[in-house]
N, C-alpha and C positions, 0 to 999 in steps of 0.2 A: 533588521529584517530578523525574522524567527523562525522556526522550522514548524513544517506543517504538518498537521496529523497524518497525512501520507507520504511523508519524508520528502517532501519539496520545500519550497522557501514560502512562508506566507509573505503577503505584503502588508505593509503598515497602513494604517486607515488614512495618512496623508499622503501615501503614494495611491490609494484607491481614489482619493478626492481629484488628486492632480492628474489623473490618467481620465476620469469622465469626462463627456464630451462637452464643453462650453456651450452655452445655451445665451440667448438674448431675448428678453421679453418684448413681445411688441402689441401694440395699442391699434386697434383696427375700428374704425367707422363704419356702419354696416347699415345697410337698407335692405329690406325683403317684402315680398308679396307673403301674406302669411297666408295664403287659400291654400297650397297644397301641402304645408306642413303641419303636424300635430304638436305645434307650439316649438320654443326655441330649445329647451333641455332636449338632451340626449335621451332617447326611449328604444329599447330594442324594439326592432320588427317592423318600425314605421318611421316615414320619414320626417326629420327634425332640422332646424337652421343649423344648429352645432352638428349635427350630424353631418349635413351635406358640407359645411365647412372645413370639419374635421378629415371627412374623405378625401376631398379637393389637396388639402395640404399634404397627406399620405403620397398620394398620385405624383405630386407636383415636387415634393422635396426627398420623395423616395424614404420617408419615414418608417421606422417598423409599425407601429400603431399610431392610430388618432391622438394627438395631442389634448390635452385638459384645456376646455375653453371656458372660461369665465364673464359671463356676461353683467352690464350694468343693472339689467330689471328682465327678469323671464318674463315672456309674452305667450297666452294662451295660445291655442290650436286657434287660425282665423286671424289671429292679429297682427298686422303689420308695422313695420318700423320704417322711418327714414334716419335716425339719429341713434341707433342702438351701439353702445363701445362695447368690445370684447377685448380681453387679454390674454395672449397666449405664448408658451414658451415654445421657441424652436430652436434648432441650432446656429450657433454664432455664425458660422462658415455655410451661407447658402450655397446650394449648387445652381451652376447657371442655369438659367430657364429659356429653352428656345434659342439660345446664343445670345440672349439679352444679358446684359452687365447686372450684377449682383447689387440690387436698390430696393428701395419700399415701391418704387414705381414699377418695376419689373414684377416684383410680387403680386400688387394690385393688379396689374393687367393681365398676369397669367392666372389668378383665383377668378376672375371676372368673365375670362374666355371658357372656364368651366362651369360658373355659378349662374350667370346672367340667364335670362332676365329676372328670373325668381328672386334670386341674391346678388347684391351688387355691394362691392366694397369701395365706398368714398374716399378713403383716406387711409395711409398706414404711416405707423411712425414708429421706431425703437423707441424703449420707456426704460427706466429703472427697473431694479428688481422690486422694490418697496410699493410699484404700482399695482393696484389690483381694480379691474372695472367696476368691480361691485363694491367692495368695502372702500376704496377712494374716493365714492362721488359723494358729492353733498347734495346734490338735488337731483331731481328727474321731472320731466314733463311730458304729458298726455294730450291727446287731443282725439275727439269724439265726433263723427258728422251724422248729422239727422236730417235726412231729406222728409220735409212736410210739405206735403200733397196727397190730392184723392190717388193719382195712380204712381206707381212706382216708375224711375227713369232706368232704362237699361245700363246707361253709362255710369250712373253713381249707384247702383245695386253692389257691385262688389265692395265698395268704400263706405257705404254711408247708411244707417238704418232707418227703412221706410217707415214713417208713421203717418197715416192716412187721414186721423180726426186731426182739426186745425187745433194748433198750440199757442197758448197765450206766452208770447215773447217777455213782457213785463213780469209774469210772476214768476217765469224759468230763470230771469237774469237776478231777482232779488235770492231766489232759491240757489243758485250757484254762489252767491256772494256770501251766504250763511254759512258756508263750508268752510272759509279761512279762519284759520286760527288752530292751534293744536287741542285735538278732540281723540277721545277712544274711539278707534271705527270699528268695534267689533259688530254692530249692526249692518256695517257694510262690507265684509270681510268673510271669506271662507276661512273658518279657522283652521289650523296648521293639523293634520292628524296626530294625536296624542296629546296636544295641546291642552292646557287648563282653560276650563270654560270661563272662569272667575280672572283670570290673566288679562289687563288691559293690553291694547292692541292700539298703541299710540301713535299717531303722525302728526307732522306739521304742515298743515296746508299754506302755502305761500302765497298763491294766487289762484283766483279761480273765477273763471268767466263764460259767459253765453253770449254771442253774438250774431248776427245774420252774415252770411259772406253777399256782400254787393260786387258782383262782377259782371261783364257782359254777356261772357260765355254761361253763366249761371242763368242770365235771365233768359237765353236761346234755348234753355231747356223745357219752358211751358210755365205752366200756371203750377207754382209750388215756390216754396222757401227752404233755402239750404241754412242749417243753424250749425256753429261752429261753437264745441264745448273745450275749454283748455283749463289744465289743471297741472299746479307746480307744487312738489312737495319734497320734504326732504328723503320721501320714500315709501311706499305703497304696500300694501298688503295684496293677498290673493282676492282676483274680482272686486277690487275696493272703486276701481274707475268706474268700470261697466254697470256695478250697483247704484253709484252716485248717478250718474247719467239716468238708468232707470226711474231714480226716486223724483230727480227736476225733471223729467218727462211727465211723470205723473202729477206733478203741480201741475204744470202745463195744459194737462188734459182736465184739470180740476177734480182728478182721482184723489188727491191729496193736498196739505196745505203747507206753508212752510212751517208753520208750527208743529207740524207732524213731523218734518223731517229733523227739525230740532229737537223733538222729543225723542227720536229713533237716536239721536247720537248721544243723548242724556241715557237712554234707556240701555245702551250696551248690549242690545236684544235684536236679532233678526227678525222677531214676532213683528209681522205687520208692514214689515220693509218689501219694496219692489222687488221682483225677480231680476238678476243682471241682465243688460241690455245685450244684444247679439254682440259677437267678437268680431264681427267683420267691420263693422263703424270704427272701432279704436287703433291708433296709431300712436307708437312710442317715438314722440318728436325729438326729445335733445334729454340730454343730461349734463349735468357739470361737475367740474373739480375745483378744488381751492376756494378762491373768493368769488370766483364768477357766479352772477345773482339770476342771471337769464338768458333768454334767446329773442333775437329778432321775429317779427312776425316774419311766416314763410309761407306763401301761395295758399292753397286752400288748407 
């Protein structure tokens, strides 16, 4: 120990570290309806998914301030998720919550009582300190729903883009397939503020498909077709999926061709690209870690 400037006893760095509260990193699997939120990331004065989760943790665990929450992939306002992954550091000694034993299950139950139905934790587990929901991820997968019918459907309206003109399924399927591979996606991404326009935005698309959803309950919705576009890549840039969906739909409408899409990929310019599809049709489906290569088919 050494004397402090005020005459007291200064504590060594080692003692300060030893006296710091022990923390435990947690990994949460999260689903949410993006409609009431201004995206995932924390923003002042507006409701966000991260803000809601952080506030709930403060209340339940009696934290002095909201913890830093890291997500596998930020979602824009109105975008939904069933497979978002977040990591967060919490006190190693969790308090009892409503008399329940300190466990992952009790933490999930308590958070869901505070957050559901707009946000639901599907799973929670303690992980090592080197786990990071964003930087440890090796792939992400998104799904986009398109309702193709003369009239909108009130049940699908919150989760699917309504396109009233007939779409050509074959050309859209081929357009989706042309996205697979390693490309510079500057034509289909919003450039980060301050980024150099000449800098490539390279991503590796490992799978991309478009297919009809054929289910009895879809047939009950009337004269229309529900298309499901899915894409998996090592990472995505801002508005990339919505921009690609819009371009594929343009091909299906006959407003552009597959050659136009490939030309945009090679041009690295947004000039001539379709405007991004609406956010409400987009779903963050899954994220993988390690050597895991994909996900099984899930519902819609």
